DOBALO-590707 format. One record per residue (C-alpha): residue in three letters; x, y, z; chain; residue number from 1. Coordinates in Angstrom, 1 decimal. Layout:
// residues N
@r: ALA | east: X | north: Y | up: Z | c: A | k: NUM
...
//
This chain:
// residues 245
@r: MET | east: 106.9 | north: 103.5 | up: 91.0 | c: A | k: 1
@r: THR | east: 108.7 | north: 100.8 | up: 88.2 | c: A | k: 2
@r: THR | east: 108.3 | north: 96.4 | up: 89.3 | c: A | k: 3
@r: ILE | east: 111.8 | north: 94.7 | up: 89.7 | c: A | k: 4
@r: ALA | east: 112.5 | north: 93.3 | up: 86.6 | c: A | k: 5
@r: GLY | east: 113.4 | north: 88.5 | up: 87.3 | c: A | k: 6
@r: GLY | east: 111.6 | north: 89.8 | up: 90.6 | c: A | k: 7
@r: PRO | east: 108.5 | north: 88.0 | up: 92.0 | c: A | k: 8
@r: LYS | east: 105.1 | north: 89.1 | up: 89.9 | c: A | k: 9
@r: GLY | east: 102.4 | north: 92.7 | up: 91.5 | c: A | k: 10
@r: LEU | east: 105.3 | north: 93.8 | up: 93.9 | c: A | k: 11
@r: ALA | east: 106.1 | north: 96.8 | up: 93.1 | c: A | k: 12
@r: LEU | east: 108.7 | north: 98.3 | up: 93.3 | c: A | k: 13
@r: ILE | east: 110.4 | north: 102.3 | up: 94.7 | c: A | k: 14
@r: ARG | east: 113.8 | north: 103.0 | up: 94.1 | c: A | k: 15
@r: CYS | east: 115.3 | north: 106.6 | up: 95.7 | c: A | k: 16
@r: ASP | east: 119.4 | north: 107.6 | up: 95.7 | c: A | k: 17
@r: ALA | east: 118.7 | north: 108.5 | up: 99.3 | c: A | k: 18
@r: LEU | east: 116.8 | north: 107.7 | up: 102.1 | c: A | k: 19
@r: ASP | east: 116.9 | north: 108.2 | up: 106.5 | c: A | k: 20
@r: SER | east: 115.7 | north: 104.8 | up: 106.3 | c: A | k: 21
@r: THR | east: 113.7 | north: 103.2 | up: 104.0 | c: A | k: 22
@r: ASN | east: 111.7 | north: 101.4 | up: 106.6 | c: A | k: 23
@r: GLU | east: 110.0 | north: 105.8 | up: 108.0 | c: A | k: 24
@r: GLU | east: 109.5 | north: 105.4 | up: 103.9 | c: A | k: 25
@r: ALA | east: 107.1 | north: 102.5 | up: 104.2 | c: A | k: 26
@r: ARG | east: 105.8 | north: 104.8 | up: 107.7 | c: A | k: 27
@r: ARG | east: 105.1 | north: 107.6 | up: 106.0 | c: A | k: 28
@r: MET | east: 103.8 | north: 105.8 | up: 102.5 | c: A | k: 29
@r: ALA | east: 101.8 | north: 103.6 | up: 105.4 | c: A | k: 30
@r: GLU | east: 100.6 | north: 107.1 | up: 106.9 | c: A | k: 31
@r: ARG | east: 99.7 | north: 108.1 | up: 103.3 | c: A | k: 32
@r: GLY | east: 97.4 | north: 105.8 | up: 103.2 | c: A | k: 33
@r: VAL | east: 100.3 | north: 103.1 | up: 101.0 | c: A | k: 34
@r: LEU | east: 99.0 | north: 99.5 | up: 101.4 | c: A | k: 35
@r: GLY | east: 101.9 | north: 97.4 | up: 98.5 | c: A | k: 36
@r: PRO | east: 102.6 | north: 95.0 | up: 98.9 | c: A | k: 37
@r: LEU | east: 105.8 | north: 97.1 | up: 97.7 | c: A | k: 38
@r: TRP | east: 109.6 | north: 97.0 | up: 98.4 | c: A | k: 39
@r: ILE | east: 111.6 | north: 100.7 | up: 98.9 | c: A | k: 40
@r: PHE | east: 115.0 | north: 100.5 | up: 97.4 | c: A | k: 41
@r: ALA | east: 117.8 | north: 103.1 | up: 99.3 | c: A | k: 42
@r: ARG | east: 121.2 | north: 103.4 | up: 97.6 | c: A | k: 43
@r: SER | east: 122.1 | north: 105.5 | up: 100.8 | c: A | k: 44
@r: GLN | east: 120.4 | north: 105.9 | up: 104.4 | c: A | k: 45
@r: THR | east: 121.3 | north: 109.0 | up: 106.3 | c: A | k: 46
@r: SER | east: 119.3 | north: 107.7 | up: 110.3 | c: A | k: 47
@r: GLY | east: 119.5 | north: 103.4 | up: 109.2 | c: A | k: 48
@r: ARG | east: 118.5 | north: 101.4 | up: 112.1 | c: A | k: 49
@r: GLY | east: 118.6 | north: 97.8 | up: 113.7 | c: A | k: 50
@r: ARG | east: 116.3 | north: 96.0 | up: 116.4 | c: A | k: 51
@r: ARG | east: 116.6 | north: 98.6 | up: 119.6 | c: A | k: 52
@r: GLY | east: 117.2 | north: 100.8 | up: 118.5 | c: A | k: 53
@r: ASN | east: 120.6 | north: 100.4 | up: 117.2 | c: A | k: 54
@r: VAL | east: 122.6 | north: 102.3 | up: 114.7 | c: A | k: 55
@r: TRP | east: 122.5 | north: 100.3 | up: 111.2 | c: A | k: 56
@r: ILE | east: 125.5 | north: 102.0 | up: 109.2 | c: A | k: 57
@r: SER | east: 124.8 | north: 102.2 | up: 106.2 | c: A | k: 58
@r: GLU | east: 127.0 | north: 103.3 | up: 103.8 | c: A | k: 59
@r: PRO | east: 126.8 | north: 103.2 | up: 99.1 | c: A | k: 60
@r: GLY | east: 127.0 | north: 99.6 | up: 97.6 | c: A | k: 61
@r: ASN | east: 124.9 | north: 97.9 | up: 101.0 | c: A | k: 62
@r: LEU | east: 121.6 | north: 97.4 | up: 100.5 | c: A | k: 63
@r: PHE | east: 118.9 | north: 98.5 | up: 102.5 | c: A | k: 64
@r: ALA | east: 115.5 | north: 97.9 | up: 101.9 | c: A | k: 65
@r: THR | east: 112.2 | north: 97.7 | up: 102.8 | c: A | k: 66
@r: LEU | east: 108.8 | north: 95.9 | up: 102.0 | c: A | k: 67
@r: LEU | east: 105.4 | north: 96.4 | up: 102.7 | c: A | k: 68
@r: ILE | east: 103.0 | north: 94.7 | up: 102.9 | c: A | k: 69
@r: GLN | east: 99.6 | north: 93.6 | up: 105.5 | c: A | k: 70
@r: GLU | east: 99.8 | north: 91.6 | up: 107.9 | c: A | k: 71
@r: PRO | east: 98.0 | north: 91.9 | up: 111.5 | c: A | k: 72
@r: ALA | east: 100.1 | north: 92.8 | up: 114.3 | c: A | k: 73
@r: LYS | east: 99.8 | north: 89.4 | up: 116.6 | c: A | k: 74
@r: THR | east: 101.3 | north: 87.3 | up: 112.9 | c: A | k: 75
@r: ALA | east: 104.0 | north: 89.9 | up: 112.4 | c: A | k: 76
@r: ALA | east: 106.5 | north: 88.9 | up: 114.3 | c: A | k: 77
@r: GLN | east: 106.4 | north: 84.6 | up: 112.7 | c: A | k: 78
@r: LEU | east: 107.0 | north: 86.7 | up: 108.9 | c: A | k: 79
@r: GLY | east: 110.7 | north: 88.0 | up: 111.1 | c: A | k: 80
@r: PHE | east: 111.6 | north: 84.1 | up: 110.4 | c: A | k: 81
@r: ALA | east: 110.7 | north: 84.3 | up: 106.8 | c: A | k: 82
@r: ALA | east: 112.7 | north: 87.3 | up: 106.0 | c: A | k: 83
@r: SER | east: 115.8 | north: 86.1 | up: 108.1 | c: A | k: 84
@r: LEU | east: 115.5 | north: 82.5 | up: 105.9 | c: A | k: 85
@r: ALA | east: 115.4 | north: 84.4 | up: 103.4 | c: A | k: 86
@r: ALA | east: 118.3 | north: 86.6 | up: 103.8 | c: A | k: 87
@r: GLY | east: 120.1 | north: 83.5 | up: 104.3 | c: A | k: 88
@r: GLU | east: 119.2 | north: 82.1 | up: 101.2 | c: A | k: 89
@r: THR | east: 119.9 | north: 85.1 | up: 99.1 | c: A | k: 90
@r: VAL | east: 123.3 | north: 85.1 | up: 100.9 | c: A | k: 91
@r: GLY | east: 124.6 | north: 81.5 | up: 100.7 | c: A | k: 92
@r: ALA | east: 124.0 | north: 82.0 | up: 97.3 | c: A | k: 93
@r: TYR | east: 126.7 | north: 83.7 | up: 96.6 | c: A | k: 94
@r: VAL | east: 129.1 | north: 81.7 | up: 99.9 | c: A | k: 95
@r: GLY | east: 127.5 | north: 78.9 | up: 99.7 | c: A | k: 96
@r: GLN | east: 124.6 | north: 77.6 | up: 102.3 | c: A | k: 97
@r: GLU | east: 126.5 | north: 75.6 | up: 104.5 | c: A | k: 98
@r: ARG | east: 128.7 | north: 78.8 | up: 105.6 | c: A | k: 99
@r: VAL | east: 125.6 | north: 80.3 | up: 106.4 | c: A | k: 100
@r: ARG | east: 123.6 | north: 80.5 | up: 110.4 | c: A | k: 101
@r: LEU | east: 120.4 | north: 82.3 | up: 111.3 | c: A | k: 102
@r: LYS | east: 120.4 | north: 83.8 | up: 115.1 | c: A | k: 103
@r: TRP | east: 117.4 | north: 84.4 | up: 116.8 | c: A | k: 104
@r: PRO | east: 115.5 | north: 86.2 | up: 116.2 | c: A | k: 105
@r: ASN | east: 116.4 | north: 87.7 | up: 112.9 | c: A | k: 106
@r: ASP | east: 120.7 | north: 88.3 | up: 112.3 | c: A | k: 107
@r: VAL | east: 122.3 | north: 86.5 | up: 109.3 | c: A | k: 108
@r: LEU | east: 125.7 | north: 85.0 | up: 109.9 | c: A | k: 109
@r: LEU | east: 128.2 | north: 84.7 | up: 107.7 | c: A | k: 110
@r: ASP | east: 131.4 | north: 82.4 | up: 109.1 | c: A | k: 111
@r: GLY | east: 129.8 | north: 83.0 | up: 112.4 | c: A | k: 112
@r: ARG | east: 129.9 | north: 87.3 | up: 111.7 | c: A | k: 113
@r: LYS | east: 126.7 | north: 89.1 | up: 110.8 | c: A | k: 114
@r: VAL | east: 125.9 | north: 90.2 | up: 107.6 | c: A | k: 115
@r: GLY | east: 122.8 | north: 91.2 | up: 107.5 | c: A | k: 116
@r: GLY | east: 119.9 | north: 91.7 | up: 109.8 | c: A | k: 117
@r: ILE | east: 116.0 | north: 92.1 | up: 109.9 | c: A | k: 118
@r: LEU | east: 114.7 | north: 94.3 | up: 111.2 | c: A | k: 119
@r: LEU | east: 110.4 | north: 94.0 | up: 111.5 | c: A | k: 120
@r: GLU | east: 107.3 | north: 97.6 | up: 112.6 | c: A | k: 121
@r: THR | east: 104.6 | north: 97.6 | up: 112.4 | c: A | k: 122
@r: LEU | east: 102.4 | north: 101.0 | up: 110.7 | c: A | k: 123
@r: LYS | east: 98.8 | north: 101.7 | up: 110.3 | c: A | k: 124
@r: GLY | east: 96.1 | north: 99.6 | up: 110.7 | c: A | k: 125
@r: THR | east: 98.0 | north: 96.0 | up: 109.7 | c: A | k: 126
@r: SER | east: 100.6 | north: 97.6 | up: 107.4 | c: A | k: 127
@r: LEU | east: 103.6 | north: 95.5 | up: 108.6 | c: A | k: 128
@r: ALA | east: 107.7 | north: 97.2 | up: 107.1 | c: A | k: 129
@r: ILE | east: 109.5 | north: 94.2 | up: 107.0 | c: A | k: 130
@r: GLY | east: 113.3 | north: 96.4 | up: 107.1 | c: A | k: 131
@r: ILE | east: 116.3 | north: 93.8 | up: 105.5 | c: A | k: 132
@r: GLY | east: 120.1 | north: 95.1 | up: 105.8 | c: A | k: 133
@r: MET | east: 123.0 | north: 93.3 | up: 104.1 | c: A | k: 134
@r: ASN | east: 126.7 | north: 94.4 | up: 104.1 | c: A | k: 135
@r: LEU | east: 128.1 | north: 94.0 | up: 100.5 | c: A | k: 136
@r: ALA | east: 130.5 | north: 96.7 | up: 100.6 | c: A | k: 137
@r: HIS | east: 130.7 | north: 97.6 | up: 104.1 | c: A | k: 138
@r: HIS | east: 130.8 | north: 96.3 | up: 107.3 | c: A | k: 139
@r: PRO | east: 131.1 | north: 97.8 | up: 110.5 | c: A | k: 140
@r: LEU | east: 134.6 | north: 96.9 | up: 112.0 | c: A | k: 141
@r: LYS | east: 133.9 | north: 97.5 | up: 115.9 | c: A | k: 142
@r: THR | east: 131.0 | north: 96.6 | up: 116.7 | c: A | k: 143
@r: GLU | east: 129.8 | north: 94.3 | up: 119.3 | c: A | k: 144
@r: PHE | east: 128.9 | north: 90.9 | up: 117.9 | c: A | k: 145
@r: PRO | east: 131.2 | north: 90.7 | up: 115.1 | c: A | k: 146
@r: ALA | east: 130.8 | north: 92.0 | up: 111.6 | c: A | k: 147
@r: THR | east: 131.3 | north: 90.9 | up: 108.5 | c: A | k: 148
@r: SER | east: 130.7 | north: 91.4 | up: 104.7 | c: A | k: 149
@r: LEU | east: 129.7 | north: 89.9 | up: 100.4 | c: A | k: 150
@r: CYS | east: 133.1 | north: 91.9 | up: 99.8 | c: A | k: 151
@r: ALA | east: 135.1 | north: 91.1 | up: 102.6 | c: A | k: 152
@r: VAL | east: 134.3 | north: 87.5 | up: 102.1 | c: A | k: 153
@r: LEU | east: 134.0 | north: 86.8 | up: 98.7 | c: A | k: 154
@r: GLY | east: 136.5 | north: 90.4 | up: 97.4 | c: A | k: 155
@r: ARG | east: 134.1 | north: 92.1 | up: 95.8 | c: A | k: 156
@r: ALA | east: 130.4 | north: 93.1 | up: 96.4 | c: A | k: 157
@r: PRO | east: 127.5 | north: 92.7 | up: 93.9 | c: A | k: 158
@r: ASP | east: 125.0 | north: 95.1 | up: 93.6 | c: A | k: 159
@r: PRO | east: 122.6 | north: 95.7 | up: 95.6 | c: A | k: 160
@r: GLU | east: 120.0 | north: 95.7 | up: 93.2 | c: A | k: 161
@r: GLU | east: 121.5 | north: 92.8 | up: 91.7 | c: A | k: 162
@r: VAL | east: 120.7 | north: 91.8 | up: 95.3 | c: A | k: 163
@r: LEU | east: 118.1 | north: 92.8 | up: 96.2 | c: A | k: 164
@r: VAL | east: 116.4 | north: 90.4 | up: 92.9 | c: A | k: 165
@r: GLU | east: 117.4 | north: 87.9 | up: 94.5 | c: A | k: 166
@r: LEU | east: 116.2 | north: 89.0 | up: 98.0 | c: A | k: 167
@r: ALA | east: 112.5 | north: 89.4 | up: 96.7 | c: A | k: 168
@r: GLY | east: 112.6 | north: 85.9 | up: 94.9 | c: A | k: 169
@r: ARG | east: 113.3 | north: 84.3 | up: 98.0 | c: A | k: 170
@r: LEU | east: 111.3 | north: 85.7 | up: 100.4 | c: A | k: 171
@r: ASP | east: 108.0 | north: 85.2 | up: 97.9 | c: A | k: 172
@r: ALA | east: 108.5 | north: 81.8 | up: 98.1 | c: A | k: 173
@r: TRP | east: 108.5 | north: 81.9 | up: 101.4 | c: A | k: 174
@r: TYR | east: 105.5 | north: 84.5 | up: 102.8 | c: A | k: 175
@r: GLU | east: 103.5 | north: 81.7 | up: 100.8 | c: A | k: 176
@r: ILE | east: 104.3 | north: 78.6 | up: 102.3 | c: A | k: 177
@r: TRP | east: 103.8 | north: 80.9 | up: 106.0 | c: A | k: 178
@r: ARG | east: 101.1 | north: 82.3 | up: 104.5 | c: A | k: 179
@r: SER | east: 100.1 | north: 78.0 | up: 102.4 | c: A | k: 180
@r: GLN | east: 101.5 | north: 75.9 | up: 105.4 | c: A | k: 181
@r: GLY | east: 101.5 | north: 78.6 | up: 108.8 | c: A | k: 182
@r: PHE | east: 104.5 | north: 78.8 | up: 111.2 | c: A | k: 183
@r: THR | east: 106.0 | north: 75.5 | up: 111.7 | c: A | k: 184
@r: VAL | east: 107.2 | north: 74.6 | up: 108.5 | c: A | k: 185
@r: LEU | east: 109.2 | north: 78.7 | up: 108.9 | c: A | k: 186
@r: ARG | east: 110.4 | north: 77.3 | up: 112.5 | c: A | k: 187
@r: GLU | east: 111.6 | north: 73.7 | up: 111.3 | c: A | k: 188
@r: ALA | east: 113.6 | north: 75.2 | up: 108.4 | c: A | k: 189
@r: TRP | east: 115.1 | north: 78.5 | up: 110.8 | c: A | k: 190
@r: LEU | east: 115.9 | north: 75.4 | up: 113.1 | c: A | k: 191
@r: GLU | east: 118.4 | north: 74.0 | up: 110.7 | c: A | k: 192
@r: ARG | east: 120.0 | north: 76.7 | up: 110.0 | c: A | k: 193
@r: ALA | east: 120.5 | north: 78.3 | up: 113.5 | c: A | k: 194
@r: ALA | east: 123.8 | north: 79.4 | up: 114.8 | c: A | k: 195
@r: GLY | east: 124.2 | north: 78.2 | up: 118.2 | c: A | k: 196
@r: LEU | east: 121.3 | north: 75.6 | up: 118.8 | c: A | k: 197
@r: GLY | east: 122.9 | north: 73.8 | up: 122.2 | c: A | k: 198
@r: GLY | east: 125.0 | north: 75.4 | up: 123.0 | c: A | k: 199
@r: GLU | east: 125.8 | north: 77.8 | up: 125.5 | c: A | k: 200
@r: ILE | east: 124.3 | north: 82.0 | up: 124.2 | c: A | k: 201
@r: ARG | east: 123.9 | north: 85.0 | up: 127.6 | c: A | k: 202
@r: ALA | east: 120.9 | north: 86.7 | up: 126.6 | c: A | k: 203
@r: ARG | east: 120.2 | north: 90.8 | up: 127.4 | c: A | k: 204
@r: LEU | east: 117.1 | north: 90.8 | up: 128.6 | c: A | k: 205
@r: PRO | east: 115.8 | north: 94.4 | up: 129.0 | c: A | k: 206
@r: GLY | east: 117.3 | north: 95.0 | up: 132.2 | c: A | k: 207
@r: ASN | east: 118.9 | north: 91.4 | up: 133.2 | c: A | k: 208
@r: GLU | east: 121.4 | north: 89.6 | up: 131.4 | c: A | k: 209
@r: ILE | east: 120.4 | north: 85.3 | up: 131.3 | c: A | k: 210
@r: CYS | east: 123.0 | north: 82.7 | up: 130.8 | c: A | k: 211
@r: GLY | east: 122.8 | north: 78.4 | up: 129.5 | c: A | k: 212
@r: VAL | east: 122.1 | north: 76.5 | up: 127.5 | c: A | k: 213
@r: LEU | east: 119.9 | north: 77.0 | up: 123.9 | c: A | k: 214
@r: GLU | east: 117.6 | north: 74.7 | up: 123.5 | c: A | k: 215
@r: ASN | east: 115.2 | north: 75.3 | up: 120.7 | c: A | k: 216
@r: LEU | east: 112.5 | north: 77.3 | up: 119.6 | c: A | k: 217
@r: ASP | east: 108.7 | north: 77.7 | up: 121.1 | c: A | k: 218
@r: GLN | east: 106.0 | north: 77.2 | up: 118.5 | c: A | k: 219
@r: ASP | east: 105.7 | north: 80.9 | up: 118.5 | c: A | k: 220
@r: GLY | east: 108.5 | north: 81.7 | up: 117.3 | c: A | k: 221
@r: ALA | east: 110.5 | north: 82.5 | up: 121.5 | c: A | k: 222
@r: LEU | east: 114.0 | north: 81.8 | up: 122.4 | c: A | k: 223
@r: LEU | east: 113.6 | north: 78.2 | up: 125.4 | c: A | k: 224
@r: LEU | east: 117.0 | north: 79.2 | up: 126.9 | c: A | k: 225
@r: ARG | east: 118.0 | north: 76.1 | up: 129.8 | c: A | k: 226
@r: LYS | east: 119.0 | north: 77.9 | up: 133.0 | c: A | k: 227
@r: PRO | east: 121.8 | north: 75.7 | up: 134.6 | c: A | k: 228
@r: ASP | east: 119.3 | north: 75.2 | up: 137.8 | c: A | k: 229
@r: GLY | east: 117.3 | north: 73.5 | up: 135.7 | c: A | k: 230
@r: GLU | east: 114.5 | north: 76.0 | up: 135.0 | c: A | k: 231
@r: LEU | east: 113.3 | north: 76.5 | up: 130.5 | c: A | k: 232
@r: THR | east: 113.0 | north: 80.3 | up: 130.5 | c: A | k: 233
@r: ARG | east: 110.9 | north: 81.9 | up: 127.7 | c: A | k: 234
@r: ILE | east: 112.4 | north: 84.9 | up: 125.9 | c: A | k: 235
@r: THR | east: 110.1 | north: 86.7 | up: 123.6 | c: A | k: 236
@r: ALA | east: 112.7 | north: 89.3 | up: 123.2 | c: A | k: 237
@r: GLY | east: 116.5 | north: 90.1 | up: 124.0 | c: A | k: 238
@r: GLU | east: 119.8 | north: 90.0 | up: 121.6 | c: A | k: 239
@r: VAL | east: 122.0 | north: 86.8 | up: 122.1 | c: A | k: 240
@r: PHE | east: 125.3 | north: 86.5 | up: 122.4 | c: A | k: 241
@r: PHE | east: 127.8 | north: 83.2 | up: 122.0 | c: A | k: 242
@r: ARG | east: 129.5 | north: 82.0 | up: 125.0 | c: A | k: 243
@r: THR | east: 133.7 | north: 82.1 | up: 123.9 | c: A | k: 244
@r: PRO | east: 136.2 | north: 79.5 | up: 124.6 | c: A | k: 245
//
């Protein structure tokens, strides 16, 4: 165990050449009584996961990292927005912030294509895993929602540990803003960067899909969708797709 050189003070770092997944390692550590805060970093994953059990492509050269902290489950979802903001700013540091948008609930888009994602998982006690994956060197080619990588855009891929330093600093800053000022500041910042706001979307929910206009975020981060009949629907979990002409 070491620290992140150039990163926030007080954060430990565990480096691994390969893991099944950084979130699973966080789970094992929480079960052993490790509280954090600490980052778990892997050069590759053998069983990477995205939201709702989706497979996360885990080729070496991409970023795979998890922050293990202590936060109660009732507020855990709010930190997904802090992680999205931090991940988006990290990508923007390489390509320009204007090319980066955030897709509800926890995806980062570069030029309209997915370049990163966040997986929050509550663990033993009040332990929380904030898993973050970024396509630096590689991206999947056949996905329902188009993907990209920094390498595809820049012609080169930054080193994952270099990106981790940037990410850790930005997440630490947003985490402190959340702790001192509450979720409202995060919500407003996220809305400023939101992809598809005011446009038609398709929301895939457990068991069905609904279409409408992405109107806003509720005060707790739930998506507010205006259906064609005028009904305002509150969505707390699902997957969003944009309507194409």
